[in-house]
C-alpha positions as CSV (number, residue, x, y, z in Angstrom):
1,M,62.5,-105.8,12.9
2,K,64.0,-104.1,15.8
3,D,61.8,-105.9,18.3
4,H,62.8,-109.2,16.7
5,H,66.4,-108.3,17.1
6,D,65.9,-107.3,20.7
7,I,64.2,-110.6,21.4
8,S,67.1,-112.5,19.8
9,V,69.7,-110.6,21.9
10,T,67.7,-111.2,25.1
11,K,67.4,-114.9,24.3
12,V,71.2,-115.2,23.7
13,D,71.9,-113.3,26.9
14,H,69.6,-115.6,28.8
15,E,71.3,-118.7,27.4
16,K,74.7,-117.3,28.3
17,A,73.6,-116.6,31.8
18,Q,72.2,-120.2,32.1
19,Y,75.4,-121.7,30.7
20,K,77.5,-119.6,33.2
21,K,75.3,-120.9,36.1
22,L,75.9,-124.4,34.8
23,V,79.6,-124.0,34.7
24,I,79.7,-122.6,38.2
25,R,77.5,-125.5,39.4
26,R,79.9,-128.0,37.8
27,I,83.0,-126.4,39.4
28,S,81.3,-126.1,42.8
29,F,80.1,-129.7,42.8
30,S,83.5,-130.9,41.7
31,I,85.1,-129.0,44.6
32,F,82.5,-130.3,47.0
33,C,83.2,-133.9,45.9
34,I,86.9,-133.5,46.3
35,V,86.6,-132.0,49.8
36,L,84.0,-134.6,50.9
37,L,86.3,-137.3,49.6
38,I,89.2,-136.0,51.8
39,I,86.9,-135.8,54.8
40,M,85.4,-139.2,54.3
41,M,88.8,-140.8,54.0
42,G,89.9,-139.2,57.2
43,I,86.8,-140.3,59.1
44,S,87.0,-143.8,57.7
45,L,90.7,-144.0,58.8
46,S,89.8,-142.9,62.3
47,L,86.9,-145.4,62.8
48,G,87.4,-148.9,64.2
49,S,88.2,-150.9,67.4
50,A,91.5,-149.0,67.8
51,Q,90.7,-145.5,69.0
52,I,92.5,-143.1,66.6
53,S,91.4,-139.5,66.1
54,F,90.8,-137.8,62.8
55,T,94.0,-135.7,63.2
56,E,96.0,-138.7,64.3
57,A,94.9,-140.6,61.2
58,Y,96.0,-137.9,58.8
59,A,99.2,-137.3,60.8
60,A,100.1,-140.9,60.2
61,V,99.4,-140.5,56.5
62,F,101.5,-137.3,56.1
63,N,104.3,-138.7,58.3
64,K,104.7,-141.6,55.8
65,L,104.9,-139.2,52.9
66,F,107.1,-136.7,54.8
67,P,109.0,-138.6,57.5
68,G,109.8,-136.8,60.7
69,M,107.3,-134.0,60.3
70,F,104.7,-135.4,62.7
71,E,104.8,-137.4,65.9
72,V,102.8,-140.6,65.3
73,S,102.4,-143.6,67.7
74,N,103.3,-147.0,66.5
75,L,99.6,-148.1,67.0
76,A,98.3,-145.3,64.7
77,D,100.9,-146.0,62.0
78,T,100.2,-149.7,62.0
79,V,96.4,-149.4,62.1
80,V,96.3,-146.7,59.4
81,W,98.8,-148.2,56.9
82,H,98.4,-151.9,57.4
83,L,94.8,-152.4,58.3
84,R,92.6,-149.5,57.1
85,M,94.4,-147.7,54.2
86,P,94.1,-150.6,51.7
87,R,90.3,-150.9,52.3
88,I,89.7,-147.2,52.1
89,L,91.8,-146.7,48.9
90,L,90.1,-149.7,47.2
91,A,86.7,-148.3,48.2
92,A,87.5,-145.0,46.6
93,L,88.9,-146.5,43.4
94,A,86.1,-149.1,43.1
95,G,83.4,-146.5,43.6
96,A,85.0,-144.2,41.0
97,I,85.4,-147.0,38.4
98,L,81.9,-148.5,38.9
99,A,80.3,-145.0,38.7
100,M,82.1,-144.2,35.4
101,A,81.3,-147.6,33.9
102,G,77.6,-147.1,34.7
103,C,77.7,-143.6,33.2
104,T,79.2,-144.7,29.9
105,T,77.0,-147.8,29.6
106,M,73.9,-145.6,30.0
107,A,75.1,-143.2,27.4
108,I,76.2,-145.8,24.8
109,L,73.0,-147.8,25.2
110,R,70.7,-144.8,25.7
111,N,69.0,-146.4,28.7
112,P,69.0,-144.9,32.2
113,L,69.0,-148.4,33.8
114,A,71.8,-149.9,31.6
115,T,75.0,-150.8,33.6
116,P,77.7,-153.5,33.3
117,Y,75.7,-155.3,36.0
118,T,72.7,-155.3,33.7
119,L,74.8,-156.9,31.0
120,G,75.6,-159.9,33.3
121,V,79.1,-159.0,34.5
122,S,78.4,-159.5,38.2
123,A,76.4,-162.7,37.6
124,G,79.3,-164.2,35.7
125,A,81.7,-163.2,38.4
126,G,79.5,-164.7,41.1
127,F,79.3,-168.0,39.3
128,G,83.1,-168.1,38.9
129,A,83.6,-167.3,42.5
130,A,81.1,-170.0,43.5
131,I,83.1,-172.6,41.5
132,A,86.2,-171.6,43.4
133,I,84.6,-171.5,46.8
134,I,82.4,-174.6,46.5
135,L,84.4,-176.8,44.2
136,G,87.9,-175.5,44.8
137,K,88.5,-175.4,41.0
138,G,90.0,-172.6,39.0
139,L,92.7,-171.3,36.8
140,L,94.9,-170.0,39.6
141,I,95.7,-171.3,43.1
142,G,95.9,-170.0,46.6
143,N,94.5,-166.6,47.4
144,L,94.1,-165.8,43.7
145,L,91.7,-168.8,43.1
146,T,88.5,-166.9,43.7
147,V,89.7,-163.6,42.2
148,G,90.9,-165.3,39.1
149,N,87.7,-167.3,38.6
150,A,85.6,-164.2,39.2
151,F,87.5,-162.2,36.7
152,V,87.5,-164.8,33.9
153,F,83.8,-165.7,34.3
154,S,82.8,-162.0,34.5
155,L,84.3,-161.6,31.0
156,I,82.0,-164.2,29.4
157,P,78.8,-162.1,29.4
158,A,80.8,-159.1,28.2
159,F,82.2,-161.1,25.3
160,V,78.8,-162.5,24.4
161,V,77.3,-159.0,24.3
162,L,80.2,-157.7,22.3
163,I,79.9,-160.6,19.8
164,L,76.2,-160.0,19.4
165,S,76.9,-156.3,18.9
166,R,78.7,-157.2,15.6
167,R,75.5,-158.7,14.1
168,S,73.7,-156.4,11.8
169,G,70.4,-155.0,13.1
170,M,71.4,-155.3,16.8
171,T,69.9,-152.4,18.7
172,P,70.9,-151.2,22.2
173,E,67.7,-152.7,23.6
174,T,68.5,-156.1,22.2
175,M,72.0,-155.9,23.7
176,I,70.5,-155.1,27.1
177,L,68.1,-158.0,26.8
178,S,70.9,-160.4,25.9
179,G,72.8,-159.2,29.0
180,V,69.7,-159.8,31.2
181,A,69.5,-163.3,29.7
182,M,73.1,-164.0,30.6
183,T,72.4,-162.8,34.1
184,Y,69.6,-165.3,34.5
185,I,71.7,-168.1,33.1
186,F,74.6,-167.6,35.4
187,S,72.3,-167.0,38.4
188,A,70.6,-170.3,37.7
189,C,73.9,-172.1,37.5
190,N,75.0,-170.5,40.8
191,T,71.8,-171.6,42.5
192,L,72.2,-175.2,41.3
193,L,75.8,-175.2,42.5
194,Q,74.8,-173.9,46.0
195,F,72.0,-176.4,46.2
196,F,74.5,-179.3,46.4
197,A,77.1,-177.5,48.4
198,E,78.0,-177.6,52.1
199,S,76.3,-175.0,54.3
200,E,79.6,-173.2,55.2
201,A,80.6,-173.0,51.5
202,V,77.1,-171.6,50.7
203,K,77.5,-169.0,53.4
204,T,80.9,-167.9,52.1
205,T,79.5,-167.7,48.5
206,V,76.5,-165.7,49.5
207,F,78.7,-163.3,51.5
208,W,80.9,-162.8,48.4
209,L,77.9,-162.3,46.1
210,V,76.7,-159.4,48.3
211,G,79.9,-157.5,48.0
212,D,82.4,-156.6,50.6
213,L,85.7,-154.7,51.1
214,S,87.2,-156.8,53.9
215,R,89.4,-158.7,51.3
216,A,91.1,-155.4,50.3
217,A,94.9,-155.7,50.1
218,W,97.8,-153.5,48.9
219,W,98.6,-155.8,46.0
220,Q,95.1,-155.1,44.5
221,L,95.5,-151.3,44.4
222,P,98.0,-151.0,41.4
223,Y,95.6,-153.0,39.3
224,A,92.6,-150.8,40.4
225,L,94.6,-147.6,39.9
226,G,95.8,-148.7,36.4
227,V,92.3,-149.5,35.4
228,L,91.1,-146.1,36.6
229,M,93.7,-144.3,34.6
230,L,92.9,-146.3,31.5
231,V,89.2,-145.7,31.9
232,L,89.8,-141.9,32.3
233,I,91.9,-141.7,29.2
234,I,89.5,-143.7,27.0
235,N,86.4,-142.0,28.2
236,N,88.0,-138.5,27.8
237,R,88.8,-139.3,24.2
238,L,85.3,-140.6,23.4
239,A,83.1,-138.3,25.6
240,W,82.1,-136.0,22.7
241,D,81.2,-139.0,20.6
242,L,79.0,-140.3,23.4
243,N,77.2,-136.9,23.6
244,I,76.4,-137.2,19.9
245,M,75.4,-140.8,20.0
246,K,72.6,-139.9,22.5
247,M,70.8,-138.4,19.6
248,G,70.6,-141.8,17.9
249,D,72.8,-144.0,15.7
250,D,71.6,-142.5,12.4
251,A,72.2,-138.9,13.5
252,A,75.6,-139.8,15.0
253,K,76.7,-141.5,11.8
254,G,75.5,-138.4,9.8
255,L,77.9,-136.3,12.0
256,G,80.8,-138.6,11.3
257,V,80.8,-140.8,14.5
258,E,81.9,-144.4,14.0
259,V,79.0,-145.7,16.1
260,E,79.8,-149.4,16.1
261,K,83.5,-148.8,16.9
262,V,82.8,-146.4,19.7
263,R,80.1,-148.7,21.2
264,K,82.4,-151.7,21.2
265,I,85.3,-149.7,22.8
266,V,83.1,-148.2,25.5
267,L,81.3,-151.4,26.3
268,A,84.6,-153.3,26.5
269,T,86.1,-150.7,28.7
270,A,83.1,-150.6,31.0
271,C,82.8,-154.4,31.3
272,L,86.6,-155.0,31.8
273,S,86.9,-152.3,34.4
274,T,83.9,-153.6,36.3
275,A,85.1,-157.2,36.0
276,T,88.4,-156.2,37.6
277,I,86.8,-154.4,40.5
278,V,84.1,-157.1,41.0
279,S,86.8,-159.8,41.2
280,F,88.3,-157.9,44.2
281,T,85.2,-156.8,46.0
282,G,82.3,-159.0,45.0
283,A,79.1,-157.6,43.4
284,I,78.7,-154.2,45.0
285,G,75.7,-152.8,43.3
286,F,73.9,-149.5,42.8
287,I,77.0,-147.3,42.8
288,C,77.0,-147.5,38.9
289,L,73.3,-146.5,38.9
290,L,73.0,-143.9,41.6
291,S,76.1,-141.8,41.0
292,P,75.4,-141.0,37.3
293,H,71.7,-140.2,38.0
294,I,72.5,-137.9,40.9
295,C,75.3,-136.1,39.1
296,R,73.2,-135.7,36.0
297,I,70.6,-133.8,38.0
298,V,73.2,-131.5,39.4
299,I,75.5,-130.8,36.5
300,G,73.6,-131.8,33.4
301,G,74.2,-134.6,30.8
302,D,77.4,-133.5,29.1
303,E,79.5,-136.6,29.2
304,R,82.8,-134.6,29.2
305,Y,82.0,-133.5,32.7
306,L,79.5,-136.1,33.8
307,I,81.9,-139.1,33.6
308,P,84.8,-137.8,35.8
309,I,82.4,-136.1,38.3
310,S,80.3,-139.2,38.5
311,G,83.6,-141.0,39.4
312,L,84.4,-138.6,42.2
313,F,80.8,-138.8,43.6
314,G,80.9,-142.6,43.3
315,A,84.1,-142.8,45.3
316,N,82.3,-140.8,48.1
317,L,79.2,-143.0,47.9
318,L,81.1,-146.2,48.4
319,L,83.2,-144.7,51.2
320,I,80.1,-143.5,53.0
321,A,78.4,-146.9,52.6
322,D,81.5,-148.6,53.9
323,I,81.5,-146.3,57.0
324,I,77.9,-147.3,57.7
325,A,78.7,-151.0,57.2
326,R,81.5,-150.8,59.7
327,R,79.7,-148.8,62.4
328,A,76.0,-149.8,62.1
329,A,76.4,-153.1,64.0
330,A,80.0,-152.6,65.5
331,P,82.1,-154.5,66.2
332,V,80.4,-156.7,63.5
333,M,81.2,-155.4,60.0
334,L,78.2,-155.7,57.6
335,P,78.8,-156.4,53.9
336,V,79.0,-153.0,52.2
337,G,77.0,-154.4,49.2
338,A,74.0,-154.8,51.4
339,I,74.2,-151.2,52.6
340,T,74.5,-149.8,49.0
341,A,71.4,-151.8,48.0
342,L,69.4,-151.0,51.1
343,V,70.1,-147.2,50.8
344,G,70.4,-147.1,47.0
345,G,67.1,-148.9,46.2
346,P,64.7,-146.3,47.8
347,L,66.9,-143.4,46.7
348,L,66.9,-144.6,43.1
349,I,63.1,-144.9,43.1
350,Y,62.9,-141.4,44.4
351,L,65.2,-140.1,41.7
352,L,63.4,-141.9,39.0
353,V,59.9,-140.5,39.9
354,R,61.2,-136.9,40.2
355,K,60.1,-134.7,37.3
356,T,63.6,-133.3,37.0
357,T,65.0,-136.8,36.6
358,R,62.7,-137.5,33.7
359,S,63.7,-134.3,32.0
360,C,67.5,-134.9,32.6
361,C,67.7,-138.5,31.6
362,F,68.3,-139.2,27.9
């Protein structure tokens, strides 16, 4: 009896030690992501045709926040605040939103490859953008023509998936397949549209489809920041329900979770936030896949921590990809979506074949 008690105490102590290590790892990784984000933003601000040092870049930032504290040249102030800062802030916000959307979609559909992109959001946005670029038709006019079309058409696959989710007997696998079907439909429509278009319009459309941050502007940032705040609030309230739903719908219902309601809210939030970002940046892929997988390996699968930390790491991933896109063939700037796909594809394969990945994923 005593031996059994000693074994139980030892097991509890071991579990406490393991949990303590996990907490330390979560805190350390969060701090690492925050520090890396600050460094990457400074490096990104200092890179470009205009030679500005890392310290000059941050001096220009702090001088705007606290006027008169630093001596900053007109060139540094203009380049940092009018040319580079919108792009860098949009990259950080977009990376965070895409990563969190991917994280919640994987959890709610219990599939490590499920993202808003899988559900057809990017394909719908691409078709909407193609209509604006090639035909010049849309709901809005001027600079908002492409953005408006991309946003509206990106919502179509999301609404189709949400409507199908209301049908009885719909499983997560069926919802993913319906998203894949929507992707093929919109991709086919896009191909047909490009087939009859002028070469210059096709070039512009393809460049938009790859995804790029060159269209970043100050007016886009309040929308992206508002979406980020909304996503954080909703995900924080539903994170524990997402943890329970990973055990399966029946088990979650038995524990009091309103499975259908939570799934609809999370899917709608993920798709709407992705649609907003995609309408500004184009279809930048792999951030929503890579960031959750990497973070899950490091900090575990508890959605209460995984969602916000994935957002931090996703912001870093997109900033790093943007730096590579700007410097790899300077002075030519490559589309950042091509960089994320080129680097993200092999890395994702590596993560998926790792034994630890198989044990950490769902």
